[in-house]
Each structure stands twice: as C-alpha cells, then as structure tokens.
C-alpha positions in Angstrom: 0.0 0.0 0.0 1.1 3.6 -0.5 -0.3 7.1 0.2 -2.3 8.7 -2.6 -0.5 11.3 -4.7 -3.5 13.6 -4.3 -3.4 13.9 -0.5 -3.2 17.3 1.1 -2.5 17.4 4.8 -3.7 20.1 7.2 -1.9 19.9 10.6 -2.7 21.2 14.0 0.7 21.0 15.6 -0.6 22.1 19.0 -3.4 19.5 19.2 -1.4 16.9 17.3 -4.2 16.2 14.9 -4.3 16.1 11.1 -6.9 16.3 8.4 -6.3 14.5 5.1 -8.1 15.7 2.1 -7.9 13.7 -1.2 -8.5 16.1 -4.2 -9.6 13.3 -6.5 -12.1 11.6 -4.3 -13.0 14.6 -2.1 -12.6 12.4 0.9 -11.7 13.9 4.3 -10.4 12.0 7.2 -9.2 13.1 10.7 -6.1 11.2 11.9 -3.7 11.6 14.8 -0.1 12.5 14.6 1.1 8.9 14.7 -1.0 7.8 11.7 0.1 10.9 9.8 3.8 10.1 10.6 3.4 6.5 9.5 1.9 7.5 6.2 4.5 10.2 5.4 7.4 7.9 6.4 6.1 5.1 4.2 5.5 2.8 7.2 1.9 2.0 6.2 2.3 -1.7 7.1 2.5 -0.6 10.7 -0.9 1.0 10.7 -3.6 -0.8 12.6 -5.9 -2.9 10.3 -9.1 -1.1 11.4 -7.6 2.3 10.7 -6.0 1.1 7.5 -9.4 0.0 6.2 -10.9 3.4 6.8 -7.9 5.0 4.9 -8.4 2.6 2.0 -12.2 3.4 1.8 -11.4 7.1 1.5 -8.7 6.3 -1.1 -6.2 8.1 1.2 -4.2 4.9 0.9 -4.1 3.0 -2.4 -2.6 -0.2 -3.8 1.0 -0.1 -4.8 0.3 -1.0 -8.4 -2.5 1.6 -8.9 -1.5 4.3 -11.4 -3.6 7.2 -10.1 -3.1 9.3 -13.1 -4.9 6.6 -15.2 -7.8 6.7 -12.7 -7.9 10.5 -13.0 -8.0 10.3 -16.8 -11.1 8.0 -16.5 -12.7 10.5 -14.1 -12.1 13.4 -16.5 -13.4 11.4 -19.5 -16.6 10.4 -17.6 -17.5 14.1 -17.4 -16.2 15.0 -20.8 -18.1 12.3 -22.7 -21.3 12.3 -20.7 -24.2 11.1 -22.9 -27.0 12.0 -20.5 -27.1 15.7 -21.2 -25.8 18.5 -23.4 -25.3 22.2 -22.8 -25.6 25.0 -25.4 -25.0 28.6 -24.9 -26.8 31.1 -27.0 -25.4 34.6 -27.4 -28.4 36.6 -28.8 -26.4 39.8 -29.0 -22.9 41.1 -28.3 -24.3 44.6 -27.7 -24.6 45.8 -24.1 -26.3 48.6 -22.2 -23.4 49.0 -19.8 -19.9 50.3 -20.1 -18.1 48.5 -17.3 -14.5 49.6 -17.1 -13.0 46.1 -17.0 -15.2 44.6 -19.7 -13.3 42.1 -21.8 -15.7 42.7 -24.7 -15.1 46.5 -24.8 -18.6 47.5 -23.7 -20.2 45.4 -26.5 -18.4 47.5 -29.2 -15.5 45.2 -30.2 -18.2 42.7 -31.2 -21.6 44.2 -31.8 -23.7 41.8 -33.9 -27.3 40.8 -32.9 -29.2 37.7 -34.1 -31.7 38.4 -36.9 -34.9 36.4 -37.2 -33.4 33.9 -39.6 -30.4 33.3 -37.3 -32.8 32.7 -34.4 -34.7 30.2 -36.4 -31.6 28.4 -37.5 -30.3 28.4 -33.9 -33.5 26.8 -32.6 -33.3 24.0 -35.3 -29.6 23.5 -34.5 -30.3 23.0 -30.8 -33.2 20.6 -31.5 -30.9 18.5 -33.7 -28.0 18.7 -31.2 -30.0 17.4 -28.3 -31.8 14.6 -30.0 -29.8 11.8 -28.4 -29.8 13.3 -24.9 -32.3 12.9 -22.1 -31.8 16.4 -20.9 -30.3 19.6 -22.2 -29.3 23.0 -20.9 -29.7 26.3 -22.6 -27.6 29.2 -21.3 -28.1 32.8 -22.4 -25.0 35.0 -22.5 -23.9 38.4 -24.1 -23.1 41.2 -24.5 -26.1 41.6 -22.3 -28.3 38.6 -22.7 -31.6 40.4 -21.9 -31.0 43.5 -24.0 -33.4 42.1 -26.5 -35.6 39.7 -24.4 -38.0 38.8 -27.2 -35.2 36.8 -28.9 -34.7 34.8 -25.7 -38.4 34.2 -25.2 -38.9 33.0 -28.8 -36.1 30.5 -28.3 -37.3 29.4 -24.9 -41.0 28.9 -26.0 -39.9 26.8 -29.0 -37.5 24.7 -27.0 -39.9 24.2 -24.1 -42.6 22.9 -26.4 -40.0 20.6 -28.1 -38.7 19.3 -24.7 -42.2 18.6 -23.5 -43.1 16.7 -26.8 -39.9 14.7 -26.7 -40.0 14.0 -22.9 -36.7 15.8 -22.3 -35.7 17.9 -19.4 -34.6 21.5 -20.2 -32.6 23.6 -17.8 -32.2 27.3 -18.3 -29.3 29.5 -17.1 -28.7 33.1 -17.7 -25.5 35.2 -17.3 -26.6 38.9 -17.2 -25.5 42.2 -15.8 -28.9 42.2 -14.2 -30.0 45.7 -14.8 -32.7 45.0 -17.4 -34.9 42.5 -15.4 -38.4 43.9 -14.9 -41.3 42.3 -13.1 -42.9 41.4 -16.4 -39.7 39.6 -17.6 -39.3 37.8 -14.3 -42.9 36.6 -14.4 -42.4 35.3 -18.0 -39.1 33.6 -17.0 -40.5 31.9 -13.9 -42.1 29.0 -15.8 -38.7 28.0 -17.2 -37.2 27.8 -13.6 -34.0 29.6 -14.6 -30.9 30.0 -12.6 -29.5 33.5 -13.1 -26.1 35.0 -12.5 -25.8 38.8 -12.0 -22.7 40.8 -11.1 -21.7 43.2 -8.3 -18.3 44.9 -7.8 -18.5 46.0 -4.2 -20.5 48.5 -2.2 -22.4 51.3 -3.9 -19.5 53.8 -4.0 -17.1 51.2 -5.6 -19.6 49.5 -7.8 -21.0 52.8 -9.2 -17.5 53.8 -10.3 -16.9 50.6 -12.3 -20.2 49.1 -13.5 -21.8 52.0 -15.2 -24.2 52.6 -18.1 -23.4 54.2 -21.3 -23.9 57.7 -19.7 -21.6 56.9 -16.8 -24.4 56.3 -14.3 -24.0 53.7 -11.6 -26.1 50.6 -11.4 -25.9 49.5 -7.8 -29.4 50.6 -6.7 -30.9 49.0 -9.8 -29.3 45.7 -8.9 -30.6 45.9 -5.3 -34.1 46.3 -6.8 -33.5 43.3 -9.0 -32.3 41.1 -6.1 -35.5 42.0 -4.3 -37.5 41.1 -7.4 -35.8 37.7 -7.7 -36.5 37.0 -4.0 -40.1 38.0 -4.3 -40.7 35.7 -7.2 -38.5 32.8 -5.9 -36.0 33.0 -8.8 -32.8 31.0 -8.3 -29.8 33.3 -8.7 -26.2 33.9 -7.7 -24.6 37.3 -7.3 -21.0 37.1 -8.6 -18.8 39.7 -6.9 -15.8 40.7 -9.1 -12.9 41.8 -7.0 -9.4 43.3 -7.5 -6.9 44.9 -5.2 -8.7 48.3 -5.4 -12.0 46.8 -4.2 -10.9 44.0 -1.9 -11.0 45.9 1.3 -14.5 47.3 0.5 -16.2 43.9 0.1 -17.1 43.6 3.8 -19.1 46.9 3.4 -21.0 45.3 0.5 -21.8 42.3 2.7 -23.0 44.5 5.5 -25.3 46.4 3.1 -26.8 43.2 1.6 -27.5 42.0 5.1 -29.0 45.3 6.1 -31.3 45.2 3.1 -32.6 41.7 4.2 -30.6 39.8 1.6 -28.8 37.6 4.0 -28.8 34.0 2.8 -28.4 34.7 -0.9 -25.7 32.9 -2.9 -22.5 34.8 -3.5 -19.5 33.9 -5.7 -16.2 35.7 -5.7 -14.2 36.1 -8.9 -10.9 37.8 -9.8 -11.0 40.8 -12.2 -8.5 39.6 -14.7 -7.1 40.5 -18.1 -6.4 37.1 -19.7 -9.1 36.9 -22.4 -9.7 40.6 -23.0 -10.6 41.5 -26.6 -9.4 45.1 -25.9 -7.4 46.9 -23.2 -9.2 47.3 -19.9 -9.9 50.9 -18.9 -9.6 50.0 -15.3 -6.1 50.0 -13.7 -6.4 46.7 -12.0 -4.1 44.6 -9.8 -5.2 41.0 -9.2 -5.6 39.7 -5.7 -4.7 36.1 -4.8 -7.0 33.1 -4.8 -6.4 32.8 -1.0 -7.8 36.3 -0.5 -10.9 35.3 -2.5 -11.2 32.3 -0.2 -11.1 34.5 2.8 -13.9 36.6 1.4 -15.9 33.5 0.8 -15.4 32.5 4.5 -16.3 36.0 5.7 -19.5 35.9 3.6 -20.4 32.5 4.9 -19.9 33.6 8.5 -22.3 36.4 7.9 -25.0 34.0 6.7 -24.5 34.0 2.9 -24.2 30.9 0.8 -20.7 30.4 -0.7 -18.4 27.7 -2.0 -14.8 28.7 -2.2 -13.7 25.6 -4.1 -15.2 27.1 -7.3 -13.6 30.5 -7.1 -11.3 31.8 -9.8 -10.6 29.1 -12.3 -10.3 26.6 -9.5 -13.0 24.2 -10.8 -13.9 20.8 -12.1 -13.2 20.7 -15.9 -13.7 23.6 -18.1 -17.1 23.0 -19.7 -15.9 24.2 -23.1 -13.7 21.0 -23.5 -16.6 18.7 -22.9 -17.9 16.9 -26.0 -21.4 17.9 -25.0 -21.0 21.6 -24.9 -21.3 24.2 -27.7 -21.9 28.0 -28.0 -23.7 29.9 -30.8 -22.8 33.5 -31.5 -25.1 36.2 -33.0 -23.9 35.4 -36.5 -24.8 31.7 -36.1 -21.2 30.7 -35.8 -20.5 27.8 -33.4 -17.6 27.6 -30.9 -16.6 25.4 -28.0 -16.2 28.4 -25.7 -18.7 31.2 -25.1 -15.9 33.7 -24.8 -14.1 32.7 -28.0 -16.1 34.5 -30.8 -13.3 37.1 -31.2 -10.9 34.3 -32.0 -12.0 33.1 -35.5 -9.3 30.4 -35.4 -11.4 28.7 -32.8 -14.7 28.7 -34.7 -16.0 25.2 -35.3 -18.4 26.1 -38.2 -21.6 27.9 -38.9 -25.3 26.9 -38.9 -27.1 26.5 -42.3 -30.7 27.1 -43.0 -31.7 23.5 -42.0 -30.0 23.8 -38.6 -26.9 21.8 -39.6 -23.4 22.7 -38.7 -21.4 23.2 -41.9 -17.9 24.4 -42.9 -16.6 22.3 -40.0 -13.2 23.2 -38.6 -12.3 19.7 -37.3 -8.9 20.9 -36.2 -10.4 23.3 -33.7 -13.0 20.8 -32.6 -10.5 18.1 -31.9 -8.1 20.4 -30.2 -10.8 21.6 -27.7 -12.5 18.3 -27.2 -9.2 16.4 -26.7 -7.7 18.9 -24.3 -6.3 16.8 -21.5 -4.7 18.2 -18.4 -2.7 15.0 -18.0 -0.9 15.9 -21.2 0.1 19.2 -19.7 3.4 18.6 -17.9 2.7 21.1 -15.1 -0.6 19.4 -14.3 0.7 15.9 -14.1 2.6 16.6 -10.9 0.0 19.0 -9.4 -2.0 17.7 -6.4 -4.8 20.0 -7.5 -5.2 18.7 -11.0 -8.4 16.7 -10.1 -10.1 20.0 -9.0 -8.6 22.5 -11.5 -8.4 20.2 -14.5 -6.0 22.5 -16.2 -8.1 25.6 -15.6 -9.7 27.8 -18.3 -8.7 26.7 -21.8 -9.1 30.2 -23.3 -7.0 31.7 -20.5 -4.3 29.2 -21.5 -4.6 30.3 -25.1 -4.5 34.0 -24.2 -1.4 33.5 -22.0 0.5 30.9 -24.0 -1.0 30.8 -27.5 -2.1 27.2 -26.9 -5.1 25.7 -25.1 -2.9 22.7 -24.2 -1.1 24.7 -21.5 -2.1 25.6 -17.9 -5.0 28.0 -17.6 -3.8 28.9 -14.1 -0.6 30.7 -13.0 1.5 27.7 -12.2 5.1 28.4 -13.0 4.6 32.1 -12.6 6.6 34.1 -10.1 4.8 34.1 -6.7 2.6 31.1 -7.6 2.3 28.7 -4.7 0.5 25.4 -4.5 0.0 26.1 -0.8 -2.3 29.0 -1.9 -4.6 26.4 -3.5 -4.4 24.3 -0.4 -5.6 27.3 1.6 -8.7 27.4 -0.6 -9.2 23.7 0.2 -8.8 24.4 3.9 -11.5 27.1 3.7 -13.8 24.8 1.8 -13.5 22.1 4.5 -14.0 24.7 7.2 -17.3 25.8 5.6 -18.5 22.3 4.8 -17.5 20.7 8.1 -17.2 23.4 10.7 -17.4 20.8 13.5 -13.8 19.6 12.6 -12.5 23.1 13.5 -14.2 23.4 16.9 -11.0 22.5 18.7 -8.3 22.6 16.0 -7.2 25.2 13.5 -5.2 23.0 11.2 -3.0 26.0 10.0 0.0 24.0 8.8 -0.3 22.7 5.3 1.8 19.8 4.0 1.7 18.9 0.3 
C-alpha cells in the first residue's frame, strides 16, 4: 500500500491532529499525529488494520500497483463524454447597455452583432438536432447583455420548451446577465422556465458605481438591489457574482453589510478575480489582481455572515472547463459555433456555422479536436500537481491567451509568486465551511503537500 499522490495534509501541531483531504475523491479524514507520521514515512504496514481499512475506503491509501493518473483520466473522461445531457450557450447579441471599465468585450463595441430572425430560427433548429440523443439539455443565455433584447430569448425558450415537452426531455435554463434590465414582467415570464440567473456586483455602492456604469456613466448599484429584491419576491434561483481586484478588496465587507442590512442575508454569492487574460481590448480600469487565497477569505467571511458560498469554485479553480466537454457548444449572434462562449473574437477557434436547416457546416475539425481532446494530463505542469483533479488545467481560453495554446495551464502555475499552498488554503477554507465541526477544537493551520 502507498499514500495517494493527491493527499493534502492540514496539521494542527498544538493538538497533534491532522486532516487528510484527497483532491480526486474529495474524501476527508481526521487522523492523529502517529498515523500521519506512519503515512509520510512510508510505514503503512505498521498502521492498525481497522484504521487502514478506513484510509483505504477514503482512497487516502491505495494499492502499490495503482496508477492514479490513469484513474484520474477516467474521471475526467466520464464528465467529458457524458451522454445524458448537453449544454448549449446562445449569445443573442454582443451589444450591451453598460460600459463596465473592465469589460473584456469592450462594452459590446468590439463585437456588436445581434441575431436576426433567420439566425434565431436556425439556432433553434440546430439546438433541436443537437439534443436529439440526450435525455436532458441545458440552454444558457450570454452576451453582451443577454436580456438587452428579451423577445429573442423568449422566442427561443418557447420553441424549445414545447420541443422538450413533446420529446419527454428535461430542459434547464441558465442566464448570465449584468442584471440591470430585469423587470417584473420579464421575471414573471421567465419563472415557468425555472431559470438559474447570475448577476454581477463589484463592491458596495461607492465602488460598484465607479466601475459598473451605463453608457452615460451612471452607476447601477441601486438598480441591482431592486432586481435582487425582485428575484427573491418571485423565488427565482440566482447567484450574485462579486468581481474583486486589489482596489475593491477591502470594500467587500461593506457590500456584505449592506446586503445583510437590506434583508438579503442567505443569498448565494460567488467571488471572482477581475483579470485581463481573455480581454478583446485593453481594460480601462487600472487593476491589480488579488490572490485566490484572498478570495477564499472573502468566501469565508460571507459564509460567516449568513450568505451561501463555495470557495472551491472561485477563480478558475474548478472541475473541468465546460468548453472542453464533448457535450457543450456555443452559438454566437452570426450563427457561428464555438466550443467556448468567450471565443467569438478568436476566429481560429470557430467550429463552423449553422445552415438554413440547422446543420453545422464548414466544420473546422482541427479546432473541434483540439478543444475536445484537451487533456490536463498531457500538460506537464498538471501531471505533478496535487490539485489537477479539481482544477483540471483551468480555463482553456485563458491558457490560449497566456501561451497561445489551449494545451497549457490555464492557471498561473510556473509564474513568479505562484504557490501550490495557496490552493491548499482554498481547500482548507472549503473544509472549514462544509465541516465546521472539525474546526471546533483545532485550527489546522500548517499545510503539508
């Protein structure tokens, strides 16, 4: 027997206790200092049989002949080639009503196309054909601003809902929006589709209103507070993503206090870095990134104040980039198809275009194969990384933007200042939020990789 290569150890040196977290199986075990020492000193044969069985069940200890990277490849491929469901993102327009100062799309002006009626019709037919062999499918609306022209979205939703009901398929609807254009009428029309919506904040009012502004420079904070109240009143599932950089980091607690004061305690919050990796144009905002650890600390603070958070999904610290899954596609306003919803300004990544019958033509098989066959275990930096099962190589388009090749790390591994222990700190925060009882008597502040 041997210890798993994906074990991360959190030690409490005062209490002589240890938590072991396995990043592939997400198993967590509490062991004492003696068991920890026996594992790290490769004296596993000296561990009591009863304890050893528990370690084996959690895959903390594995057989000597097990090649864990082969197992990880199988895990990745199960998700990548899932035949139960398919997800398709529709970008009805690249136009936007806002002029956010860190927008990677240049306020909807770098790309500015909008679907015409014929493209909408072709897109609907394409989706119907694409989901034929799946029991369920997801439709995600993205922009620009996805609800700048809501009639396009509702025409697509109505057609696909009727199709799903006739075919006995389950349809899930998600929306990524700046949130400012939702009205009571739109929310009431959306409710029957049971959507999950993401909107975006940038900090408390004085910070947000300097960054996320409309075309006239007016702030949007109070409008989003109205929309959150509207979602809650109509029981709409949503998450408020909070974009953070060095300038706004210290102001986030003020945002949390204001949300709580308004009665929004308990809503779901996600924290994301403001970054420059995939920008189509230079950012107007002078922005310095914070670390993933700092985002994890924000997640912990929000959780302690009664909000719902999950730090393991912050940044690009996630389980497999959806764009590399065989069952994911994105349609832009021209009817061109990509693997990644953020790729339409990179024509070399276009897979093809939709014809009048809803078929994908002019297929770029080179791009299709490159995206679908992206494998973090073919990226040398990922092969030795304990966090590969969670990160899965990170965002493929970030990798392309940084290195000119999607088959490179989408994270900052190898960069100055990058530390794997920072990722372990995110794991520590995740365990703390999911299993607070483990931290009642111990702090587990020492991290051993």
